[in-house]
Structure formats: structure tokens, C-alpha cells
C-alpha positions as protocol buffer text, in pm:
chain_id: "A"
residue {
  index: 1
  type: MET
  ca { x: -4041 y: 3327 z: -1824 }
}
residue {
  index: 2
  type: ASP
  ca { x: -4295 y: 3181 z: -1584 }
}
residue {
  index: 3
  type: GLN
  ca { x: -4538 y: 3440 z: -1452 }
}
residue {
  index: 4
  type: PHE
  ca { x: -4760 y: 3330 z: -1168 }
}
residue {
  index: 5
  type: ALA
  ca { x: -5137 y: 3326 z: -1202 }
}
residue {
  index: 6
  type: ALA
  ca { x: -5342 y: 3617 z: -1074 }
}
residue {
  index: 7
  type: PRO
  ca { x: -5633 y: 3562 z: -835 }
}
residue {
  index: 8
  type: ASN
  ca { x: -5932 y: 3451 z: -1039 }
}
residue {
  index: 9
  type: GLY
  ca { x: -6217 y: 3533 z: -796 }
}
residue {
  index: 10
  type: ASP
  ca { x: -6379 y: 3192 z: -845 }
}
residue {
  index: 11
  type: GLY
  ca { x: -6267 y: 3049 z: -512 }
}
residue {
  index: 12
  type: TYR
  ca { x: -6006 y: 2823 z: -670 }
}
residue {
  index: 13
  type: PRO
  ca { x: -5658 y: 2819 z: -517 }
}
residue {
  index: 14
  type: VAL
  ca { x: -5417 y: 3052 z: -691 }
}
residue {
  index: 15
  type: VAL
  ca { x: -5101 y: 2897 z: -826 }
}
residue {
  index: 16
  type: GLY
  ca { x: -4803 y: 3095 z: -710 }
}
residue {
  index: 17
  type: PRO
  ca { x: -4454 y: 3076 z: -570 }
}
residue {
  index: 18
  type: GLU
  ca { x: -4370 y: 2884 z: -254 }
}
residue {
  index: 19
  type: VAL
  ca { x: -4179 y: 3009 z: 49 }
}
residue {
  index: 20
  type: GLY
  ca { x: -3808 y: 3010 z: -32 }
}
residue {
  index: 21
  type: GLU
  ca { x: -3853 y: 3048 z: -408 }
}
residue {
  index: 22
  type: LEU
  ca { x: -3654 y: 3317 z: -593 }
}
residue {
  index: 23
  type: VAL
  ca { x: -3878 y: 3567 z: -773 }
}
residue {
  index: 24
  type: GLU
  ca { x: -3872 y: 3887 z: -974 }
}
residue {
  index: 25
  type: VAL
  ca { x: -4112 y: 4171 z: -893 }
}
residue {
  index: 26
  type: ALA
  ca { x: -4292 y: 4409 z: -1129 }
}
residue {
  index: 27
  type: THR
  ca { x: -4208 y: 4760 z: -1019 }
}
residue {
  index: 28
  type: ARG
  ca { x: -4520 y: 4964 z: -959 }
}
residue {
  index: 29
  type: PHE
  ca { x: -4383 y: 5281 z: -1120 }
}
residue {
  index: 30
  type: THR
  ca { x: -4223 y: 5163 z: -1443 }
}
residue {
  index: 31
  type: GLY
  ca { x: -4361 y: 4810 z: -1491 }
}
residue {
  index: 32
  type: SER
  ca { x: -4010 y: 4673 z: -1535 }
}
residue {
  index: 33
  type: TRP
  ca { x: -3900 y: 4357 z: -1352 }
}
residue {
  index: 34
  type: SER
  ca { x: -3661 y: 4367 z: -1058 }
}
residue {
  index: 35
  type: ARG
  ca { x: -3477 y: 4058 z: -936 }
}
residue {
  index: 36
  type: GLY
  ca { x: -3316 y: 3970 z: -608 }
}
residue {
  index: 37
  type: PHE
  ca { x: -3610 y: 3863 z: -393 }
}
residue {
  index: 38
  type: VAL
  ca { x: -3721 y: 3547 z: -216 }
}
residue {
  index: 39
  type: VAL
  ca { x: -4071 y: 3459 z: -97 }
}
residue {
  index: 40
  type: ALA
  ca { x: -4067 y: 3488 z: 283 }
}
residue {
  index: 41
  type: ASP
  ca { x: -4435 y: 3417 z: 355 }
}
residue {
  index: 42
  type: VAL
  ca { x: -4768 y: 3358 z: 184 }
}
residue {
  index: 43
  type: GLU
  ca { x: -5084 y: 3508 z: 338 }
}
residue {
  index: 44
  type: GLN
  ca { x: -5417 y: 3454 z: 159 }
}
residue {
  index: 45
  type: GLN
  ca { x: -5297 y: 3522 z: -197 }
}
residue {
  index: 46
  type: ALA
  ca { x: -5052 y: 3791 z: -78 }
}
residue {
  index: 47
  type: TYR
  ca { x: -4680 y: 3731 z: -92 }
}
residue {
  index: 48
  type: ARG
  ca { x: -4430 y: 3880 z: 153 }
}
residue {
  index: 49
  type: LEU
  ca { x: -4081 y: 3912 z: 6 }
}
residue {
  index: 50
  type: ARG
  ca { x: -3733 y: 3937 z: 148 }
}
residue {
  index: 51
  type: ARG
  ca { x: -3460 y: 4127 z: -34 }
}
residue {
  index: 52
  type: LEU
  ca { x: -3158 y: 3904 z: -97 }
}
residue {
  index: 53
  type: SER
  ca { x: -2906 y: 4190 z: -85 }
}
residue {
  index: 54
  type: ASP
  ca { x: -2960 y: 4273 z: 282 }
}
residue {
  index: 55
  type: GLY
  ca { x: -3215 y: 4019 z: 410 }
}
residue {
  index: 56
  type: GLN
  ca { x: -3478 y: 4285 z: 484 }
}
residue {
  index: 57
  type: LEU
  ca { x: -3848 y: 4200 z: 465 }
}
residue {
  index: 58
  type: LEU
  ca { x: -4030 y: 4439 z: 230 }
}
residue {
  index: 59
  type: PRO
  ca { x: -4298 y: 4647 z: 405 }
}
residue {
  index: 60
  type: ILE
  ca { x: -4572 y: 4566 z: 153 }
}
residue {
  index: 61
  type: ALA
  ca { x: -4726 y: 4244 z: 20 }
}
residue {
  index: 62
  type: PHE
  ca { x: -4752 y: 4153 z: -348 }
}
residue {
  index: 63
  type: ALA
  ca { x: -5017 y: 3975 z: -554 }
}
residue {
  index: 64
  type: ALA
  ca { x: -4932 y: 3675 z: -772 }
}
residue {
  index: 65
  type: HIS
  ca { x: -4964 y: 3880 z: -1093 }
}
residue {
  index: 66
  type: GLU
  ca { x: -4685 y: 4111 z: -969 }
}
residue {
  index: 67
  type: LEU
  ca { x: -4438 y: 3822 z: -942 }
}
residue {
  index: 68
  type: ARG
  ca { x: -4263 y: 3594 z: -1184 }
}
residue {
  index: 69
  type: ALA
  ca { x: -4011 y: 3317 z: -1139 }
}
residue {
  index: 70
  type: ASP
  ca { x: -3650 y: 3429 z: -1133 }
}
residue {
  index: 71
  type: PRO
  ca { x: -3478 y: 3242 z: -1418 }
}
residue {
  index: 72
  type: ARG
  ca { x: -3187 y: 3169 z: -1183 }
}
residue {
  index: 73
  type: ARG
  ca { x: -3419 y: 2959 z: -964 }
}
residue {
  index: 74
  type: ARG
  ca { x: -3360 y: 2649 z: -1172 }
}
residue {
  index: 75
  type: ASP
  ca { x: -2986 y: 2663 z: -1104 }
}
residue {
  index: 76
  type: ALA
  ca { x: -2991 y: 2785 z: -745 }
}
residue {
  index: 77
  type: PRO
  ca { x: -3082 y: 2593 z: -432 }
}
residue {
  index: 78
  type: ARG
  ca { x: -3399 y: 2701 z: -252 }
}
residue {
  index: 79
  type: VAL
  ca { x: -3326 y: 2992 z: -19 }
}
residue {
  index: 80
  type: GLY
  ca { x: -3438 y: 2977 z: 343 }
}
residue {
  index: 81
  type: ALA
  ca { x: -3701 y: 3234 z: 433 }
}
residue {
  index: 82
  type: ALA
  ca { x: -3600 y: 3279 z: 796 }
}
């Protein structure tokens, strides 16, 4: 499973998901991975996600190390973020 790079602090661009890409999120309480999200926006190494089930934008931003590629992304078309 592809996990995105965490910010490295050296001023180099961080490799991460693009807007419209399906991702899984590490839950902050259990550390398990939750699927069903799409990247809605990228703001200076912070990722805003939209829940696929109801289209709602999550109220918090996530770092690259909290995201990984959803394995279904290879088979699914890119999802619009709007």
C-alpha cells in the first residue's frame, strides 16, 4: 500500500496525493485506516478531505503521513473535488 511521504523539514516539496485522489486516513484514536475519502484541497502540506458517503468536507486538515492511497484508486476514475 502506498503511504504518502511526511513533511521532511528540509524545504523540499512533499510528495502527496492530488486533488480528486481517493485516500484512506489513519484514525487518530486507534491508528487503524479508514477508507471512503477524496482529497478536496491541498494547503501548504495540509490536506482537506471530503467524505464520499455524504460529500461533506471534514472540519480538520490532515498531514501527508496520515494518508495513504486507497487501493481502489487504480480501478476507479478520479473523483471531482467540487
